[in-house]
VOPAGU-2260 file (C-alpha; in pm, 1 decimal, decimal comma):
REM VOPAGU-2260
SITE   aa  ch    i         X         Y         Z
SITE  UNK   A    0   11198,3   13169,0    8948,7
SITE  UNK   A    1   10828,1   13189,2    8909,6
SITE  UNK   A    2   10642,5   12878,1    9008,3
SITE  UNK   A    3   10302,7   12797,6    8888,1
SITE  UNK   A    4   10018,7   12664,0    9122,8
SITE  UNK   A    5    9664,4   12553,6    9055,0
SITE  UNK   A    6    9347,8   12527,1    9270,3
SITE  UNK   A    7    9332,1   12171,8    9411,9
SITE  UNK   A    8    9128,1   11957,7    9652,1
SITE  UNK   A    9    9217,3   11704,2    9919,7
SITE  UNK   A   10    9295,2   11368,5    9758,6
SITE  UNK   A   11    9238,7   11165,5   10073,6
SITE  UNK   A   12    8868,8   11057,7   10153,4
SITE  UNK   A   13    8948,8   11045,8   10526,4
SITE  UNK   A   14    9203,5   11079,1   10806,8
SITE  UNK   A   15    9444,3   11313,4   10641,8
SITE  UNK   A   16    9503,4   11562,8   10379,8
SITE  UNK   A   17    9698,7   11542,9   10047,0
SITE  UNK   A   18    9712,7   11816,4    9777,4
SITE  UNK   A   19    9859,7   11783,0    9430,0
SITE  UNK   A   20   10001,8   12071,7    9212,3
SITE  UNK   A   21   10076,1   11924,5    8867,8
SITE  UNK   A   22   10257,2   12227,1    8729,9
SITE  UNK   A   23   10432,4   12368,6    9039,2
SITE  UNK   A   24   10752,1   12399,3    8838,1
SITE  UNK   A   25   10729,2   12529,7    8490,2
SITE  UNK   A   26   10839,9   12259,5    8231,0
SITE  UNK   A   27   11075,4   12493,6    8054,0
SITE  UNK   A   28   11317,9   12487,1    8357,3
SITE  UNK   A   29   11252,4   12145,2    8497,6
SITE  UNK   A   30   11549,7   11990,4    8309,1
SITE  UNK   A   31   11778,1   12273,2    8412,6
SITE  UNK   A   32   11689,6   12212,9    8787,1
SITE  UNK   A   33   11732,6   11839,6    8756,7
SITE  UNK   A   34   12080,6   11882,0    8614,5
SITE  UNK   A   35   12174,7   12140,6    8888,8
SITE  UNK   A   36   12062,8   11909,7    9152,5
SITE  UNK   A   37   12253,1   11618,8    9009,4
SITE  UNK   A   38   12566,9   11838,2    9005,2
SITE  UNK   A   39   12525,0   12027,1    9337,7
SITE  UNK   A   40   12385,6   11772,5    9585,5
SITE  UNK   A   41   12614,6   11543,7    9782,1
SITE  UNK   A   42   12451,0   11215,2    9681,8
SITE  UNK   A   43   12520,1   10881,6    9859,6
SITE  UNK   A   44   12360,2   10536,5    9854,2
SITE  UNK   A   45   12105,0   10489,7   10126,8
SITE  UNK   A   46   12134,7   10230,4   10400,4
SITE  UNK   A   47   11893,5   10038,6   10615,6
SITE  UNK   A   48   11882,4    9778,8   10882,1
SITE  UNK   A   49   11591,0    9547,2   10832,0
SITE  UNK   A   50   11546,7    9237,1   11053,3
SITE  UNK   A   51   11903,2    9260,5   11165,5
SITE  UNK   A   52   12042,1    9270,4   10789,6
SITE  UNK   A   53   12234,0    9563,8   10653,8
SITE  UNK   A   54   12110,7    9684,7   10306,8
SITE  UNK   A   55   12254,1    9944,7   10075,0
SITE  UNK   A   56   12022,4   10066,0    9805,4
SITE  UNK   A   57   12082,9   10158,0    9453,4
SITE  UNK   A   58   11871,9   10466,3    9512,2
SITE  UNK   A   59   12078,9   10761,9    9624,2
SITE  UNK   A   60   11978,1   11014,8    9885,4
SITE  UNK   A   61   12099,0   11340,2   10054,1
SITE  UNK   A   62   11980,1   11518,3   10366,7
SITE  UNK   A   63   11988,6   11889,3   10403,7
SITE  UNK   A   64   11860,8   12143,1   10652,1
SITE  UNK   A   65   11877,0   12498,6   10805,0
SITE  UNK   A   66   12058,0   12341,7   11099,6
SITE  UNK   A   67   12261,8   12016,2   11140,8
SITE  UNK   A   68   11953,8   11806,6   11224,3
SITE  UNK   A   69   11995,8   11434,2   11286,1
SITE  UNK   A   70   11731,9   11233,5   11113,7
SITE  UNK   A   71   11707,4   10860,3   11207,2
SITE  UNK   A   72   11506,6   10617,8   10994,2
SITE  UNK   A   73   11553,0   10241,1   10898,2
SITE  UNK   A   74   11800,8   10238,0   11203,7
SITE  UNK   A   75   12043,7   10476,5   11039,7
SITE  UNK   A   76   12122,1   10834,9   11118,9
SITE  UNK   A   77   12206,5   11119,7   10871,0
SITE  UNK   A   78   12329,2   11469,4   10984,4
SITE  UNK   A   79   12199,0   11753,6   10756,9
SITE  UNK   A   80   12424,9   11944,3   10537,3
SITE  UNK   A   81   12356,4   12316,1   10510,5
SITE  UNK   A   82   12083,3   12420,3   10250,7
SITE  UNK   A   83   12200,2   12526,6    9917,6
SITE  UNK   A   84   12059,2   12848,8    9754,5
SITE  UNK   A   85   11837,5   12644,8    9536,3
SITE  UNK   A   86   11704,0   12429,7    9818,3
SITE  UNK   A   87   11632,2   12744,2   10003,7
SITE  UNK   A   88   11437,5   12901,2    9710,4
SITE  UNK   A   89   11232,9   12577,5    9669,5
SITE  UNK   A   90   11173,5   12563,5   10039,6
SITE  UNK   A   91   11010,9   12927,6   10046,8
SITE  UNK   A   92   10805,4   12853,5    9727,9
SITE  UNK   A   93   10658,5   12546,7    9885,8
SITE  UNK   A   94   10577,1   12713,6   10204,9
SITE  UNK   A   95   10356,8   12948,1   10017,9
SITE  UNK   A   96   10138,3   12656,7    9884,3
SITE  UNK   A   97    9992,0   12550,1   10210,4
SITE  UNK   A   98   10111,3   12776,8   10494,1
SITE  UNK   A   99   10355,5   12535,8   10602,4
SITE  UNK   A  100   10698,1   12581,9   10749,9
SITE  UNK   A  101   10998,5   12362,3   10653,8
SITE  UNK   A  102   11357,4   12343,0   10788,9
SITE  UNK   A  103   11493,1   12025,7   10621,3
SITE  UNK   A  104   11495,3   11836,3   10296,6
SITE  UNK   A  105   11546,7   11455,3   10217,6
SITE  UNK   A  106   11630,6   11419,9    9847,8
SITE  UNK   A  107   11598,6   11083,6    9662,8
SITE  UNK   A  108   11767,6   11002,8    9318,7
SITE  UNK   A  109   11598,9   10715,3    9137,9
SITE  UNK   A  110   11808,7   10616,2    8848,5
SITE  UNK   A  111   11513,5   10426,7    8662,9
SITE  UNK   A  112   11198,6   10248,9    8737,5
SITE  UNK   A  113   11374,7    9942,2    8888,0
SITE  UNK   A  114   11426,7   10163,0    9203,2
SITE  UNK   A  115   11140,8   10253,4    9413,7
SITE  UNK   A  116   11012,6   10284,6    9773,9
SITE  UNK   A  117   10807,8   10022,9    9981,7
SITE  UNK   A  118   10494,7   10131,3   10180,4
SITE  UNK   A  119   10594,9   10342,9   10473,8
SITE  UNK   A  120   10492,8   10653,8   10689,0
SITE  UNK   A  121   10706,9   10947,8   10754,1
SITE  UNK   A  122   10608,7   10960,4   11120,6
SITE  UNK   A  123   10956,7   10952,8   11305,2
SITE  UNK   A  124   10952,4   11123,8   11645,8
SITE  UNK   A  125   11200,4   11378,6   11529,9
SITE  UNK   A  126   10943,7   11526,4   11288,8
SITE  UNK   A  127   10680,2   11794,5   11387,2
SITE  UNK   A  128   10368,0   11616,2   11483,5
SITE  UNK   A  129   10101,3   11665,4   11213,4
SITE  UNK   A  130   10350,7   11870,5   11023,8
SITE  UNK   A  131   10336,2   11905,4   10651,5
SITE  UNK   A  132   10566,8   11716,8   10407,7
SITE  UNK   A  133   10622,9   11905,8   10077,4
SITE  UNK   A  134   10730,5   11693,8    9789,6
SITE  UNK   A  135   10872,7   11811,6    9444,6
SITE  UNK   A  136   10926,3   11566,9    9157,5
SITE  UNK   A  137   11153,5   11628,4    8863,5
SITE  UNK   A  138   11232,9   11391,9    8579,9
SITE  UNK   A  139   11050,2   11065,9    8496,6
SITE  UNK   A  140   10669,4   11056,2    8584,6
SITE  UNK   A  141   10608,9   10783,8    8863,1
SITE  UNK   A  142   10312,9   10629,8    9017,3
SITE  UNK   A  143   10259,5   10712,6    9381,5
SITE  UNK   A  144   10024,3   10511,4    9595,6
SITE  UNK   A  145    9844,7   10564,2    9940,6
SITE  UNK   A  146    9702,6   10276,8   10156,7
SITE  UNK   A  147    9511,8   10347,4   10471,7
SITE  UNK   A  148    9660,5   10167,3   10774,7
SITE  UNK   A  149    9321,2   10030,7   10920,2
SITE  UNK   A  150    9088,8   10003,0   10627,5
SITE  UNK   A  151    9348,4    9900,8   10353,7
SITE  UNK   A  152    9178,0   10138,4   10113,3
SITE  UNK   A  153    9421,4   10241,2    9837,5
SITE  UNK   A  154    9443,9   10514,1    9592,3
SITE  UNK   A  155    9717,2   10630,7    9356,2
SITE  UNK   A  156    9819,2   10915,7    9129,0
SITE  UNK   A  157   10104,6   10998,7    8886,8
SITE  UNK   A  158   10360,4   11243,0    9009,9
SITE  UNK   A  159   10465,0   11429,3    8697,6
SITE  UNK   A  160   10770,1   11623,0    8623,0
SITE  UNK   A  161   10766,7   11954,9    8786,9
SITE  UNK   A  162   10479,0   11867,5    9030,6
SITE  UNK   A  163   10434,1   11908,3    9395,5
SITE  UNK   A  164   10243,7   11704,0    9656,8
SITE  UNK   A  165   10176,0   11832,8    9992,9
SITE  UNK   A  166   10080,3   11567,5   10271,1
SITE  UNK   A  167    9964,5   11716,1   10606,6
SITE  UNK   A  168    9739,0   11679,5   10904,3
SITE  UNK   A  169    9694,2   11318,3   11025,5
SITE  UNK   A  170    9819,2   11178,5   10697,8
SITE  UNK   A  171   10126,2   11012,4   10827,3
SITE  UNK   A  172    9939,1   10862,9   11122,4
SITE  UNK   A  173    9668,7   10691,1   10919,0
SITE  UNK   A  174    9829,9   10646,4   10582,0
SITE  UNK   A  175   10113,2   10462,8   10426,5
SITE  UNK   A  176   10252,3   10567,0   10082,7
SITE  UNK   A  177   10486,5   10394,4    9827,9
SITE  UNK   A  178   10660,3   10451,8    9489,5
SITE  UNK   A  179   10612,9   10125,5    9300,8
SITE  UNK   A  180   10887,0    9994,6    9077,7
SITE  UNK   A  181   10825,6    9977,4    8694,6
SITE  UNK   A  182   11039,7    9805,8    8431,9
SITE  UNK   A  183   10888,9   10044,5    8171,5
SITE  UNK   A  184   11065,5   10347,5    8312,7
SITE  UNK   A  185   11410,5   10396,1    8191,8
SITE  UNK   A  186   11495,1   10754,7    8302,4
SITE  UNK   A  187   11582,2   10910,3    8629,2
SITE  UNK   A  188   11385,9   11099,6    8895,8
SITE  UNK   A  189   11474,7   11341,1    9158,9
SITE  UNK   A  190   11227,8   11373,8    9452,1
SITE  UNK   A  191   11268,3   11652,6    9713,1
SITE  UNK   A  192   11077,2   11594,0   10029,4
SITE  UNK   A  193   11075,1   11904,4   10265,6
SITE  UNK   A  194   11004,3   11849,5   10641,8
SITE  UNK   A  195   10994,9   12021,5   10970,5
SITE  UNK   A  196   11235,9   11876,9   11222,6
SITE  UNK   A  197   11200,6   11953,1   11595,0
SITE  UNK   A  198   11458,8   12184,2   11760,3
SITE  UNK   A  199   11569,8   11904,2   11990,7
SITE  UNK   A  200   11713,2   11695,8   11695,8
SITE  UNK   A  201   11981,8   11947,1   11635,4
SITE  UNK   A  202   12330,7   11794,1   11650,5
SITE  UNK   A  203   12191,4   11488,9   11819,8
SITE  UNK   A  204   12316,0   11141,8   11706,0
SITE  UNK   A  205   12099,0   10873,7   11849,2
SITE  UNK   A  206   12250,0   10542,3   11940,5
SITE  UNK   A  207   12159,6   10256,3   11718,2
SITE  UNK   A  208   12157,1    9931,7   11906,6
SITE  UNK   A  209   12208,8    9618,7   11685,0
């Protein structure tokens, strides 16, 4: 599979790095990859504990890796399934974009624009400090927002079908990011976010205290 890249510049004005590749995956094969991921990935509804309440999202997720990494966020823990051949191929292609190394992937399935993601940072202690997060978007184009944690400065871009976004450096320490909801979007989107988990998270299931 031949993936296309383009020269790009840092989108963030300070305290981090974010690089956008609008045609990372050729449009001709985006629909095929989208359907393959729908069929092959073990999707499940996401869960979160917020202020003591248990929420189950309409958005579906899946967690994969090169080892059985335990990933804890929103006070729930997932154990990674083994990478599929497709995920391994996309991993290696992303690693060539920004000299990053990935060993895991959190996938999100948004059925339409009524499903989104609030502002947050991917800075859990199980992730490599200052490590890159490589994101691939397939399906509906969606607005993606950044907000600086201290200055509250915001900026946004549209993540197009077949695009890639690399967030690296101190981005997660200084910036929040979000995927706003939109009633105008009626089709689905799959987002693959490749990460680097620390070795000590293999096979470890942290205790979640209610």
